[in-house]
C-alpha positions as CSV (number, residue, x, y, z in Angstrom):
1,M,5.6,-148.4,31.6
2,W,7.2,-146.5,33.5
3,H,8.9,-148.0,36.6
4,P,10.1,-146.6,39.5
5,P,13.8,-145.0,40.0
6,L,16.4,-147.3,42.0
7,V,17.8,-144.1,43.6
8,R,15.4,-141.9,46.1
9,T,13.8,-138.8,43.7
10,E,11.9,-136.3,43.8
11,Y,12.5,-134.6,40.3
12,Q,12.0,-135.6,36.7
13,L,14.7,-133.7,35.4
14,V,14.7,-133.2,31.2
15,F,17.8,-132.2,29.0
16,Q,15.8,-131.6,25.6
17,F,17.8,-130.6,22.0
18,P,16.1,-130.4,18.7
19,E,15.8,-133.6,16.5
20,R,18.3,-132.7,14.0
21,A,21.3,-132.4,16.8
22,F,21.6,-136.2,16.4
23,P,21.3,-137.3,12.7
24,T,21.7,-140.8,14.1
25,R,20.3,-143.3,16.9
26,D,23.7,-144.1,17.7
27,E,24.5,-140.4,18.2
28,I,21.9,-140.3,20.5
29,V,22.8,-143.5,22.6
30,A,26.3,-142.3,22.9
31,F,25.5,-139.2,24.1
32,E,23.0,-141.0,26.9
33,D,26.3,-142.9,28.1
34,R,28.0,-139.4,28.0
35,L,25.3,-137.9,30.2
36,R,25.0,-140.8,32.7
37,A,28.6,-140.6,33.3
38,S,28.8,-137.3,33.9
39,L,26.1,-137.3,36.2
40,P,26.2,-138.0,40.4
41,R,25.1,-140.8,41.7
42,T,22.0,-139.2,43.1
43,C,20.6,-138.9,39.5
44,E,19.2,-142.3,37.6
45,V,19.4,-141.6,33.6
46,D,16.4,-143.1,32.7
47,G,16.3,-143.0,28.8
48,F,15.2,-140.8,25.9
49,D,12.5,-140.1,23.3
50,V,12.5,-138.9,20.0
51,G,9.5,-137.5,18.2
52,S,8.2,-134.2,17.4
53,G,10.9,-132.4,16.7
54,T,12.7,-133.0,19.7
55,V,15.0,-135.8,21.5
56,N,14.5,-135.7,25.6
57,F,16.6,-137.1,27.8
58,F,15.0,-138.2,31.1
59,V,16.9,-137.8,34.4
60,Y,15.4,-138.8,38.0
61,T,16.9,-136.7,41.2
62,S,16.6,-135.5,44.1
63,A,18.8,-132.1,42.9
64,P,17.9,-130.9,39.6
65,A,20.0,-127.6,40.1
66,S,23.4,-130.1,41.0
67,A,22.8,-132.3,38.2
68,H,22.7,-129.4,35.4
69,R,25.9,-128.2,37.1
70,A,27.5,-131.8,36.7
71,F,26.4,-131.4,33.1
72,R,27.6,-128.2,32.5
73,E,31.1,-128.9,34.2
74,H,31.7,-132.5,32.3
75,L,29.7,-131.8,29.0
76,G,28.5,-128.3,28.8
77,T,30.0,-126.5,25.4
78,R,28.7,-123.7,23.7
79,A,27.8,-125.7,20.8
80,I,25.6,-127.7,23.0
81,E,24.3,-125.3,25.1
82,R,23.1,-123.3,22.3
83,H,20.7,-126.6,21.3
84,L,19.6,-127.2,24.7
85,R,16.8,-127.0,26.9
86,I,16.7,-128.0,30.7
87,A,13.6,-128.2,33.0
88,Y,12.3,-130.1,35.7
89,R,9.1,-131.0,37.5
90,D,8.0,-132.9,40.4
91,V,7.9,-136.5,39.9
92,D,4.0,-136.6,40.1
93,G,3.6,-132.7,38.9
94,E,2.8,-131.5,35.2
95,T,4.5,-127.9,35.5
96,F,8.1,-127.7,34.3
97,T,10.3,-125.5,35.8
98,N,13.0,-124.1,33.3
99,L,16.8,-124.5,34.4
100,W,18.6,-123.7,30.8
101,P,18.3,-121.7,29.2
102,R,18.3,-118.8,32.2
103,R,15.2,-116.9,32.4
104,D,13.9,-118.6,29.6
105,P,9.9,-117.8,29.7
106,R,8.1,-120.1,27.6
107,P,6.7,-123.2,28.7
108,F,8.7,-126.3,28.4
109,R,7.0,-129.4,26.7
110,Y,8.4,-132.8,25.6
111,A,6.8,-131.8,22.1
112,Y,6.0,-128.1,20.6
113,P,3.6,-127.5,17.8
114,P,5.5,-126.1,15.1
115,S,4.4,-122.6,15.7
116,E,6.1,-122.6,19.3
117,D,9.2,-124.5,18.3
118,P,11.9,-123.1,20.9
119,F,14.6,-124.5,18.8
120,A,13.5,-122.6,15.4
121,R,15.9,-119.7,14.3
122,G,15.2,-116.4,16.3
123,A,13.0,-118.0,19.0
124,K,15.6,-117.6,21.9
125,R,15.4,-113.7,21.2
126,V,11.9,-113.7,23.5
127,I,14.5,-114.6,26.3
128,P,15.1,-111.2,28.5
129,K,18.8,-110.2,28.8
130,R,18.3,-109.6,32.7
131,S,16.0,-110.3,34.9
132,P,13.3,-107.4,35.8
133,R,14.5,-105.2,38.1
134,K,12.9,-104.8,41.7
135,S,10.9,-101.3,42.0
136,S,11.1,-99.8,45.3
137,T,8.4,-98.4,46.9
138,A,8.7,-95.9,49.7
């Protein structure tokens, strides 16, 4: 059962990893503790979910971009970020906005069918290297 967060929040932020990134439950709990310690007080870590090939850590916040920056400053390494997706949504909404990887056009979900696994080998190759240039019309 969902309980409202203790801090004023507008967004649910989700840090998502492939299930294989955490071989044991103890490693998941240890990462959750590190995540909690790295985020500002405006964030509330609300646990995790394991299944369907992903591990999702749930955070409630009023500032998802600030939480993402704090995460990258304290816990973000290339090894971690290569196997990570971060997205947020309005607490009452259904549509997620991707924060990481940048410019990721793929839809974010808590779990994916095998054909859409974003952590599969080569899956990130669909991410454009740059944002499309705006054409100017005179």
